[in-house]
Every structure is written in C-alpha cells, then in structure tokens.
C-alpha positions as CSV (number, residue, x, y, z in Angstrom):
1,M,17.5,-39.2,-106.0
2,S,17.4,-35.3,-106.4
3,I,20.1,-33.1,-106.5
4,R,18.6,-31.3,-103.3
5,T,18.2,-34.9,-101.0
6,I,21.8,-35.4,-102.3
7,L,23.3,-32.2,-100.9
8,D,21.3,-32.3,-97.8
9,K,22.8,-35.9,-97.1
10,K,26.3,-34.4,-98.1
11,I,25.6,-31.5,-95.5
12,E,24.1,-33.7,-92.6
13,N,27.3,-36.1,-93.1
14,K,29.6,-32.7,-93.2
15,T,27.7,-31.5,-90.0
16,K,28.2,-34.7,-88.1
17,E,32.1,-34.7,-89.1
18,I,32.9,-31.0,-88.0
19,N,30.9,-31.9,-84.8
20,E,32.8,-35.1,-84.5
21,L,36.3,-32.9,-85.2
22,E,35.2,-30.3,-82.5
23,A,34.6,-32.5,-79.9
24,K,37.7,-34.0,-80.0
25,L,39.5,-30.7,-80.2
26,R,37.5,-30.0,-76.8
27,E,39.1,-33.5,-75.7
28,E,42.8,-32.3,-76.8
29,K,42.2,-29.0,-74.8
30,A,41.2,-30.5,-71.7
31,F,44.2,-32.8,-72.0
32,L,46.8,-29.7,-72.6
33,Q,45.3,-28.1,-70.3
34,G,45.8,-30.8,-67.6
35,M,49.3,-31.2,-68.3
36,L,50.0,-27.2,-68.4
37,E,48.6,-27.6,-64.6
38,A,51.0,-30.4,-63.6
39,L,53.8,-28.8,-64.8
40,K,53.0,-26.0,-62.8
41,S,53.2,-28.0,-59.6
42,I,56.5,-29.3,-60.8
43,P,59.5,-27.6,-59.5
44,R,61.9,-25.8,-61.7
45,E,65.2,-27.7,-62.4
46,T,68.4,-26.5,-61.0
47,T,71.3,-24.7,-62.6
48,E,74.4,-25.6,-62.3
49,Q,75.2,-24.3,-58.6
50,G,72.1,-26.2,-57.6
51,Q,69.7,-23.5,-57.2
52,G,66.6,-23.1,-59.2
53,E,66.7,-19.8,-61.3
54,R,64.1,-17.9,-62.1
55,T,64.8,-16.0,-65.0
56,L,63.6,-12.2,-65.7
57,R,62.4,-10.7,-69.0
58,P,65.5,-9.0,-70.0
59,G,65.0,-5.2,-69.9
60,S,62.2,-5.5,-67.4
61,N,62.5,-3.4,-63.9
62,M,63.1,-6.6,-61.8
63,A,66.4,-7.4,-64.2
64,R,67.5,-4.3,-64.1
65,A,67.5,-4.1,-60.5
66,R,68.9,-7.4,-59.8
67,D,72.1,-5.8,-62.4
68,V,72.3,-2.6,-60.1
69,L,72.4,-5.3,-57.0
70,R,74.9,-7.3,-58.9
71,R,77.0,-3.9,-59.7
72,A,76.9,-2.7,-56.5
73,K,77.5,-6.1,-54.5
74,K,75.5,-5.3,-51.7
75,R,72.0,-4.3,-50.4
76,L,70.2,-1.4,-51.6
77,H,67.8,1.2,-50.4
78,I,64.7,1.5,-52.5
79,T,66.1,5.3,-53.6
80,D,69.5,4.3,-54.5
81,L,68.1,0.8,-56.7
82,L,65.8,3.2,-58.2
83,K,68.9,5.8,-59.3
84,G,71.1,2.9,-60.2
85,M,68.0,1.8,-62.6
86,G,67.6,5.7,-64.1
87,I,64.3,5.8,-63.0
88,E,62.5,8.9,-61.8
89,N,62.5,8.4,-57.6
90,T,58.5,8.8,-57.0
91,R,56.3,7.4,-54.6
92,S,54.2,5.9,-57.2
93,N,57.8,4.0,-58.7
94,R,59.3,3.0,-55.0
95,S,55.8,1.6,-54.0
96,S,55.8,-0.4,-57.6
97,V,59.6,-1.1,-57.5
98,S,59.8,-2.5,-54.1
99,S,56.1,-4.4,-54.1
100,S,57.8,-6.2,-57.4
101,I,60.9,-7.2,-55.3
102,N,58.9,-7.8,-52.0
103,T,56.9,-10.2,-54.2
104,Y,59.8,-12.5,-55.2
105,A,61.5,-12.1,-51.6
106,K,58.6,-13.3,-50.1
107,R,59.0,-16.5,-52.6
108,G,62.6,-16.9,-51.8
109,E,63.3,-16.0,-55.2
110,I,66.2,-13.8,-56.5
111,F,65.8,-11.0,-53.9
112,T,65.7,-10.5,-50.6
113,S,64.4,-7.6,-48.2
114,H,66.2,-6.3,-45.3
115,G,64.6,-4.1,-43.2
116,Q,62.3,-0.9,-44.5
117,N,62.6,-0.8,-48.4
118,T,66.5,-2.2,-48.6
119,F,67.2,-4.9,-51.0
120,G,69.5,-7.6,-51.8
121,L,69.9,-11.0,-53.7
122,I,69.9,-14.6,-52.5
123,E,73.1,-15.0,-54.0
124,F,74.5,-12.3,-51.6
125,E,73.9,-14.8,-48.3
126,G,76.1,-16.2,-46.6
127,N,78.8,-13.3,-48.1
128,E,78.7,-11.0,-46.4
129,E,81.4,-10.5,-43.5
130,E,80.1,-7.8,-41.2
131,E,82.2,-6.3,-38.2
132,P,81.6,-4.9,-35.2
133,P,81.1,-1.3,-35.4
134,D,83.7,0.5,-33.8
135,G,83.9,0.9,-29.9
136,F,82.3,-3.0,-29.3
137,G,82.9,-4.2,-26.6
138,I,84.4,-1.4,-24.9
139,E,82.1,0.0,-21.9
140,T,82.0,3.8,-21.2
141,E,80.8,5.8,-18.0
142,E,78.3,8.9,-18.3
143,K,80.5,11.3,-18.3
144,G,82.7,9.4,-21.6
145,E,85.9,10.0,-19.1
146,E,87.0,6.3,-18.8
147,E,86.8,3.5,-20.9
148,K,87.1,-0.1,-19.8
149,E,87.4,-3.5,-21.1
150,L,84.5,-5.7,-20.8
151,P,85.0,-9.3,-19.7
152,F,84.0,-11.0,-22.9
C-alpha cells in the first residue's frame, strides 16, 4: 500500500467520524431546544409569599421604577416616577418607561396601571384604605345655602 492510499483512507475515516459527531451534535442541540421550550411553558415557582416573583435586572429602569414606587408606598404618575428615578422628563422617556411598565402590568407582573400614566405595584393591591372625600354623603342645594344629610 502506498502512503497516498493510507492517507486517503485515514482522511475518509476521519471525515466520516466528524460527520457522525456533527449529526450527534445537531441531535443534542435539538433536544436542548425542546427542553428550553418546555421550560418556558411551565409557570415560575412561587416565593414564600405565594406569588411568582419576576426578577428585574438590577440597575435597569424597571428595577429603579419598582424601587421608587416601594419608597413612595403609593401609586405615582409617570412624571413623578421619572423624577424619582433621576431621569429627565421628556416625551421619549415618559413613553419608554410607561410602555415598559404597561407591558408588565398587562401580564399581571410586578406593576399595576391605574388610569392615564399612573402606576403602582401589585404588592400595594388590597393595602389601600381610601376614605371618601370631604362632604361625601351631604347634599347641598344649588345656591349652597343649606346642607342636609342624605338618608343613607
């Protein structure tokens, strides 16, 4: 056997081996992709409080917005949120931050939306004790001269 024939045979065997390994790699990648897709369809595990907690990347605008709302302990308008986050109040910034917060609110995660550009946190829900406005339940005449209690 000549050296050329020996080398051709080794090249052929090595090419065949590489092709088999590449086929195996494609199969494994497909398997991994399937597992990742299955993982996405499973709900996140719950925290001690019983609610799934979505994590926000530290330092991101959404994490900063959440921190501002937690410090305020109440709902805030987008302009107040931007001010608390240290972001300039421009149309572009208002639109960007409120759009991102609304995305979370629509999915029922972290944030809630209350009216035009007013946002809160899910953790605030049920903790608000709103009192009726002053004069609630008192009927006044048009001239404002007399006040009388309503029957309820």
